[in-house]
C-alpha positions as CSV (number, residue, x, y, z in Angstrom):
1,M,0.4,-7.5,-29.8
2,K,-1.2,-10.3,-27.7
3,S,-4.9,-10.0,-26.8
4,E,-5.7,-9.4,-23.2
5,Q,-7.2,-12.9,-23.0
6,L,-4.2,-14.6,-24.4
7,L,-1.9,-12.6,-22.1
8,R,-3.9,-13.7,-19.1
9,Q,-3.8,-17.3,-20.1
10,E,-0.1,-17.2,-20.6
11,I,0.4,-15.5,-17.2
12,I,-1.7,-18.2,-15.4
13,C,0.1,-21.0,-17.2
14,E,3.5,-19.6,-16.4
15,A,2.6,-18.9,-12.7
16,K,1.4,-22.5,-12.3
17,S,4.6,-23.8,-13.8
18,W,6.5,-22.3,-10.8
19,I,4.5,-24.5,-8.3
20,N,6.8,-26.6,-6.1
21,T,9.8,-24.2,-6.7
22,P,11.4,-24.0,-3.2
23,Y,11.2,-20.8,-1.2
24,R,14.4,-18.8,-1.3
25,H,14.4,-15.2,-0.1
26,Q,15.2,-12.7,-3.0
27,A,15.7,-15.6,-5.5
28,S,13.8,-15.9,-8.8
29,V,14.8,-19.1,-10.6
30,K,12.0,-21.5,-11.5
31,G,12.6,-24.9,-10.0
32,A,15.6,-23.8,-7.9
33,G,14.2,-21.1,-5.6
34,C,12.1,-17.9,-5.3
35,D,10.1,-15.8,-3.0
36,C,6.8,-14.1,-3.7
37,L,8.4,-11.2,-5.6
38,G,10.7,-13.7,-7.4
39,L,7.6,-15.4,-8.8
40,V,6.2,-12.2,-10.2
41,R,9.7,-11.3,-11.6
42,G,10.0,-14.7,-13.2
43,V,6.6,-14.3,-14.9
44,W,7.6,-10.9,-16.1
45,R,10.8,-12.3,-17.6
46,H,8.8,-15.0,-19.4
47,L,6.4,-12.4,-20.8
48,Y,8.7,-9.5,-21.7
49,G,12.4,-10.6,-21.4
50,A,14.7,-8.7,-19.0
51,E,13.5,-7.2,-15.8
52,P,13.0,-3.4,-16.0
53,E,15.2,-2.7,-13.0
54,T,17.5,-4.4,-10.5
55,C,15.6,-5.5,-7.4
56,P,16.9,-3.7,-4.3
57,V,17.7,-5.7,-1.1
58,Y,14.6,-6.2,1.1
59,S,13.8,-7.8,4.3
60,P,11.6,-11.0,4.5
61,D,9.9,-9.7,7.7
62,W,6.2,-9.3,7.2
63,A,5.9,-7.5,10.5
64,E,8.1,-4.5,9.7
65,R,6.6,-1.2,10.6
66,G,7.1,2.2,9.1
67,Q,9.1,1.1,6.1
68,D,8.8,2.5,2.6
69,E,6.3,0.9,0.2
70,L,9.1,-0.6,-2.0
71,L,6.9,-3.4,-3.4
72,Q,4.0,-1.1,-4.3
73,G,6.3,1.5,-5.7
74,A,7.7,-1.0,-8.2
75,A,4.2,-2.2,-9.0
76,E,3.2,1.4,-9.8
77,R,6.2,1.8,-12.1
78,Y,5.7,-1.3,-14.2
79,L,2.3,-2.8,-13.7
80,V,-1.2,-1.4,-14.4
81,R,-3.3,-0.5,-11.3
82,S,-6.8,-2.0,-11.3
83,R,-9.9,-2.1,-9.2
84,A,-11.0,-5.4,-11.0
85,L,-9.9,-8.8,-9.7
86,T,-9.5,-11.0,-12.7
87,P,-7.5,-14.2,-13.3
88,A,-3.9,-13.2,-13.9
89,S,-4.1,-10.2,-11.6
90,V,-1.1,-9.4,-9.4
91,L,-2.3,-9.2,-5.8
92,L,-0.4,-7.2,-3.2
93,F,-1.0,-7.9,0.5
94,R,-0.4,-5.9,3.7
95,M,-0.2,-8.4,6.6
96,Y,-0.9,-5.8,9.3
97,A,-2.7,-2.5,8.9
98,S,0.4,-0.6,10.2
99,S,3.0,-2.5,8.0
100,P,4.0,-2.0,4.5
101,I,2.9,-4.2,1.6
102,K,5.2,-7.2,1.9
103,H,3.6,-10.1,0.0
104,C,2.3,-10.7,-3.5
105,G,0.8,-13.5,-5.7
106,I,-0.9,-14.1,-9.0
107,L,-4.7,-14.9,-9.1
108,I,-5.3,-17.9,-11.3
109,N,-9.1,-18.1,-11.0
110,D,-11.8,-16.5,-8.8
111,H,-10.9,-18.6,-5.8
112,E,-7.1,-19.4,-6.0
113,F,-3.8,-17.7,-6.3
114,V,-0.2,-18.8,-6.7
115,H,2.4,-17.4,-4.3
116,A,5.6,-18.3,-2.4
117,Y,6.2,-17.7,1.3
118,W,8.7,-18.7,3.9
119,G,8.7,-22.3,4.9
120,R,6.8,-23.4,1.8
121,A,7.5,-23.9,-1.9
122,V,5.5,-21.9,-4.5
123,S,2.0,-23.1,-4.1
124,C,-1.6,-22.6,-5.0
125,S,-3.7,-21.3,-2.1
126,A,-7.4,-20.5,-1.6
127,F,-8.1,-16.8,-2.0
128,G,-10.4,-16.8,1.0
129,R,-11.4,-14.3,3.6
130,W,-8.1,-14.3,5.4
131,W,-6.2,-13.2,2.3
132,Q,-9.0,-11.0,1.0
133,R,-8.9,-9.0,4.2
134,R,-5.2,-8.4,3.7
135,L,-5.5,-7.4,0.0
136,A,-4.0,-3.9,-0.4
137,A,-3.8,-3.4,-4.2
138,V,-4.5,-5.2,-7.5
139,Y,-2.4,-4.8,-10.6
140,H,-2.3,-6.3,-14.1
141,F,0.7,-7.0,-16.3
142,P,0.8,-4.5,-19.2
143,L,-0.1,-5.3,-22.7
144,L,3.0,-4.6,-24.7
145,N,3.7,-4.8,-28.5
């Protein structure tokens, strides 16, 4: 079993290796295309192999209202909920108070995270006040044997 520190280092290294992958809704192929969830799915595959479930069809619209919390539901099933923000944390964002969680990324240090969003390739962004105000939940990848 990997130590927590080694797992975090591997997550950060893998997330950074996706930088400049073009944005493609619902895709998850390093270098070819992915969206924010595709990035997290790709890191999962790197760490553990096959994904635990088939990803359902979902809308790219951050402004949806009243939808089910599909992204958070999947996080609850496969990741470990946390109150602590640490490098390698999976961050879930709610863009508006009345909308479902529709964005995610991976924290790589105290001030930056890697994510993909429409119109941009996977990139490293500042984890500043704008993003911090939209943070809805924090998860960690599980330690597995």
